[in-house]
N, C-alpha and C positions, 0 to 999 in steps of 0.2 A: 504494500500500500504506500502511496505517496500523498502527502498532505501539505498544503501551502497555507500559511497564515498571512492574510493580507489586511492592510489598512489604507484607506483612501485609494484603492485600486493598485497599490504597490505591495509586492511581496516583502514581508519582514522576517519570516522564518519558514523553514522547510523541514519536514520530518519524513523519513522513509524507513520502512520496516518490512521484512519478509513475513508472510503469513506462515503459521505453523502447519504441519501436515494435516491436522484436524480441520483447520480453517480453510485450507486449500480445497478440501472435499466438500465444504459447506456450500450452501446456496449463495447466489450473488447478494440476495437480501441480507443474509446473516453477515457476510463479509463487509458490506457497506455499513451496516449498523455497527459492527465492531470497529471499523475505521473511525466512525463519528464519535463513539464513546471514548476511544483511545485518544482522539484529538482533544476532546474537552478535558479529559483527565490530565493530559500532558501539558496543556497550556491554560489550565484553570486560572492561574495567577494573572494572566493577561485579560482573560474574559470576565473575571469577577467584577461585578458592579458596572458592567458595560453591556449594552445591547449588541448582539452579534447575529449573523446570518450564516447558516450552513448551506452551501450550494452543492448539489449533487445532480448527476445526469440520470440517476436511476428513478424511473417513474413510480415504482411501487413504494418508494419511501416518501413521496410527496405528502401523503396523508398520515405520516407516522404519528403525529401528535393527536390525531383523532381516533387511532386504533385502540381497541381494548384487548389486552393480552391476558 
């Protein structure tokens, strides 16, 4: 997975990590969700007390906040 932290349209940090064997076999939905949670956990100190937007190209995650698990 590769993630870019941007501010005002400019990249300020980049993070890259290889998926584990188990995540490589998981669905695209699970891998994208894992990437998002990893990103928030890694950069929480930058995101705390600020409004932020997560951009993804995966359409099944667009309604993530309205889903009941």
